[in-house]
LORO-175280 format. One record per residue (C-alpha): x, y, z; residue number from 0. Coordinates in steps of 0.25 Angstrom, whole numbers. Layout:
<nodes>
> xx,yy,zz,kollo
> X,Y,Z,NUM $
...
</nodes>
This chain:
<nodes>
> xx,yy,zz,kollo
> 132,534,554,0 $
> 124,521,554,1 $
> 118,516,542,2 $
> 107,505,544,3 $
> 108,492,537,4 $
> 97,496,528,5 $
> 105,506,521,6 $
> 118,502,514,7 $
> 128,514,513,8 $
> 142,514,506,9 $
> 154,523,510,10 $
> 151,526,525,11 $
> 163,530,532,12 $
> 162,524,546,13 $
> 175,530,552,14 $
> 173,543,559,15 $
> 188,547,555,16 $
> 185,544,541,17 $
> 173,553,541,18 $
> 181,564,548,19 $
> 191,563,537,20 $
> 179,564,527,21 $
> 173,576,533,22 $
> 187,583,534,23 $
> 189,581,519,24 $
> 177,589,515,25 $
> 169,577,512,26 $
> 156,571,517,27 $
> 147,558,516,28 $
> 133,561,511,29 $
> 122,551,514,30 $
> 113,551,502,31 $
> 98,549,503,32 $
> 84,552,496,33 $
> 71,558,501,34 $
> 60,557,491,35 $
> 64,556,477,36 $
> 77,554,470,37 $
> 85,566,476,38 $
> 96,562,484,39 $
> 100,569,497,40 $
> 112,569,506,41 $
> 116,570,521,42 $
> 130,570,527,43 $
> 133,557,533,44 $
> 139,564,545,45 $
> 125,568,549,46 $
> 119,554,548,47 $
> 119,544,560,48 $
> 111,533,553,49 $
> 103,529,541,50 $
> 92,519,543,51 $
> 79,514,537,52 $
> 67,522,542,53 $
> 61,516,555,54 $
> 47,518,559,55 $
> 44,533,562,56 $
> 35,538,573,57 $
> 27,551,571,58 $
> 26,561,581,59 $
> 15,571,584,60 $
> 17,585,578,61 $
> 30,581,572,62 $
> 37,590,562,63 $
> 31,587,548,64 $
> 45,583,543,65 $
> 47,573,554,66 $
> 43,559,549,67 $
> 43,554,563,68 $
> 53,549,573,69 $
> 61,536,574,70 $
> 67,529,585,71 $
> 81,526,581,72 $
> 92,520,591,73 $
> 85,525,603,74 $
> 83,539,597,75 $
> 70,545,592,76 $
> 73,553,579,77 $
> 64,562,571,78 $
> 64,558,557,79 $
> 63,569,547,80 $
> 57,567,533,81 $
> 69,573,525,82 $
> 61,574,512,83 $
> 49,581,518,84 $
> 58,590,527,85 $
> 65,595,514,86 $
> 52,598,507,87 $
> 51,585,500,88 $
> 40,575,500,89 $
> 38,567,513,90 $
> 44,553,514,91 $
> 32,545,517,92 $
> 36,530,517,93 $
> 47,528,527,94 $
> 49,513,527,95 $
> 59,513,516,96 $
> 66,526,520,97 $
> 78,529,529,98 $
> 81,538,541,99 $
> 94,546,541,100 $
> 98,549,555,101 $
> 106,561,556,102 $
> 111,571,567,103 $
> 110,586,564,104 $
> 112,597,574,105 $
> 113,588,586,106 $
> 100,580,583,107 $
> 97,567,576,108 $
> 87,567,565,109 $
> 82,556,556,110 $
> 79,560,541,111 $
> 70,551,533,112 $
> 74,549,519,113 $
> 69,540,508,114 $
> 82,533,505,115 $
> 97,533,508,116 $
> 107,530,497,117 $
> 122,531,502,118 $
> 133,539,508,119 $
> 143,546,498,120 $
> 155,554,501,121 $
> 157,568,495,122 $
> 165,581,496,123 $
> 159,593,502,124 $
> 164,600,490,125 $
> 154,592,482,126 $
> 142,596,491,127 $
> 137,609,485,128 $
> 127,620,491,129 $
> 113,618,486,130 $
> 109,625,473,131 $
> 107,640,474,132 $
> 92,639,470,133 $
> 89,629,482,134 $
> 83,641,490,135 $
> 81,642,505,136 $
> 71,631,505,137 $
> 81,621,500,138 $
> 85,610,510,139 $
> 98,607,503,140 $
> 111,611,510,141 $
> 120,605,498,142 $
> 120,597,486,143 $
> 129,587,479,144 $
> 130,578,467,145 $
> 131,563,469,146 $
> 130,553,457,147 $
> 126,565,448,148 $
> 114,568,457,149 $
> 112,580,466,150 $
> 111,576,481,151 $
> 105,586,491,152 $
> 111,588,505,153 $
> 100,593,514,154 $
> 100,604,524,155 $
> 97,596,536,156 $
> 99,607,545,157 $
> 88,615,538,158 $
> 78,603,538,159 $
> 80,601,553,160 $
> 79,616,556,161 $
> 66,616,549,162 $
> 61,604,557,163 $
> 66,609,571,164 $
> 72,623,570,165 $
> 85,625,577,166 $
> 86,637,587,167 $
> 97,647,584,168 $
> 95,655,596,169 $
> 106,657,606,170 $
> 105,657,621,171 $
> 105,671,628,172 $
> 118,668,634,173 $
> 125,665,621,174 $
> 120,677,613,175 $
> 131,688,613,176 $
> 130,699,603,177 $
> 144,704,607,178 $
> 150,692,601,179 $
> 148,699,587,180 $
> 153,712,593,181 $
> 166,705,598,182 $
> 169,699,584,183 $
> 166,711,577,184 $
> 165,711,561,185 $
> 171,697,561,186 $
> 161,686,555,187 $
> 157,673,559,188 $
> 155,663,547,189 $
> 144,652,547,190 $
> 146,641,536,191 $
> 135,631,534,192 $
> 128,626,522,193 $
> 114,625,529,194 $
> 107,638,528,195 $
> 99,635,540,196 $
> 112,631,548,197 $
> 119,644,544,198 $
> 107,652,548,199 $
> 106,645,562,200 $
> 121,648,565,201 $
> 119,662,560,202 $
> 106,665,569,203 $
> 113,658,581,204 $
> 125,667,580,205 $
> 119,680,577,206 $
> 116,684,591,207 $
> 131,684,593,208 $
> 132,696,584,209 $
> 141,689,574,210 $
> 144,693,560,211 $
> 140,680,553,212 $
> 143,676,539,213 $
> 137,663,532,214 $
> 144,653,523,215 $
> 135,642,516,216 $
> 146,631,516,217 $
> 161,629,519,218 $
> 166,633,505,219 $
> 158,646,506,220 $
> 163,649,520,221 $
> 178,646,516,222 $
> 176,655,504,223 $
> 171,667,513,224 $
> 181,665,523,225 $
> 193,665,513,226 $
> 188,678,507,227 $
> 187,684,521,228 $
> 201,679,524,229 $
> 206,685,512,230 $
> 202,699,517,231 $
> 209,697,531,232 $
> 223,701,534,233 $
> 226,688,542,234 $
> 216,679,548,235 $
> 201,678,544,236 $
> 198,680,558,237 $
> 199,695,556,238 $
> 185,694,549,239 $
> 180,680,553,240 $
> 178,676,567,241 $
> 172,662,566,242 $
> 167,652,556,243 $
> 155,642,559,244 $
> 154,631,549,245 $
> 146,619,546,246 $
> 153,607,543,247 $
> 144,601,532,248 $
> 144,611,520,249 $
> 144,609,505,250 $
> 157,612,497,251 $
> 166,613,510,252 $
> 163,607,524,253 $
> 166,614,537,254 $
> 178,605,540,255 $
> 184,608,527,256 $
> 181,623,528,257 $
> 187,623,542,258 $
> 200,616,537,259 $
> 201,626,526,260 $
> 200,638,535,261 $
> 210,632,545,262 $
> 220,629,535,263 $
> 220,644,530,264 $
> 228,654,538,265 $
> 218,665,536,266 $
> 206,657,542,267 $
> 212,647,551,268 $
> 210,656,564,269 $
> 195,657,561,270 $
> 187,649,571,271 $
> 178,638,565,272 $
> 166,632,571,273 $
> 161,620,564,274 $
> 146,620,566,275 $
> 138,607,561,276 $
> 127,597,563,277 $
> 137,586,560,278 $
> 139,577,571,279 $
> 149,566,575,280 $
> 163,563,581,281 $
> 170,568,569,282 $
> 167,583,571,283 $
> 177,586,582,284 $
> 188,579,574,285 $
> 185,587,562,286 $
> 184,600,569,287 $
> 198,597,575,288 $
> 203,592,561,289 $
> 199,605,553,290 $
> 202,615,564,291 $
> 188,620,568,292 $
> 187,627,581,293 $
> 174,622,585,294 $
> 162,612,582,295 $
> 148,615,585,296 $
> 137,605,582,297 $
> 124,612,576,298 $
> 116,618,581,299 $
> 116,625,595,300 $
> 117,640,594,301 $
> 122,642,608,302 $
> 134,632,605,303 $
> 137,638,592,304 $
> 137,653,597,305 $
> 145,649,609,306 $
> 155,643,600,307 $
> 155,655,591,308 $
> 158,664,603,309 $
> 169,655,608,310 $
> 177,655,595,311 $
> 175,670,594,312 $
> 182,671,607,313 $
> 170,677,614,314 $
> 165,665,622,315 $
> 166,668,637,316 $
</nodes>
């Protein structure tokens, strides 16, 4: 990640190896920022390419109301999303003193307009908690944490992006195969993701395969469910669970730690794990190998995901 000269940050780890170790220890770096008001928000540094002073923006005809304009940055034209307005808050009107967070989600690059950027802090995923129960379906939070005695909200960016540009979950005709579920029988495929939108995207994409799908809201929830199932198996959990598809970024326990826990348990080590995430970077392959996951699929391409699922269910021709 590049930080422009206008923004002073502390505690940035420049080494990919150091960052790999950080993720493997169930830890993350959170970039703290503000929208309109005093409330602080956070985004995982691994999603962030660059932070810079807001450049001049160009408006486009019939652009989405949440798009503030486009900016030309390092030879690339990037849409700039007003993150305050996109999450139901007031519009950020004056952009001269604001900042742009350039981030990569789901194989595309976006710019998020924020009113101020504070610093980067290192936390444990155990300190990242699910949003309050009363937040409701309209909430744009995927998690919350306490920093310096104040609540910091971690936004469900996948939900925001899906509302601006909905992701198709349709499979190509040649990938659809309802006999996959018949071959697996009563065994379940578990989907672990802290984003309700992302969980449902994966669920809708895999339903045409006729699978018995079970959902988990984060890594700890998935581990608890899988351990309970394993306790009811004579030998391996594969008697009842065919596959786990897990996000990496999740409160309480990330996908890497979840995978490592499962691979270190004789009852669950034989179950295939596909890590499915919007995280990008060279550390992914190293971490997948380190924790013992069978596969890594970047979000979100339904055909690629379904093809990987068929492969690890031993059904891909």
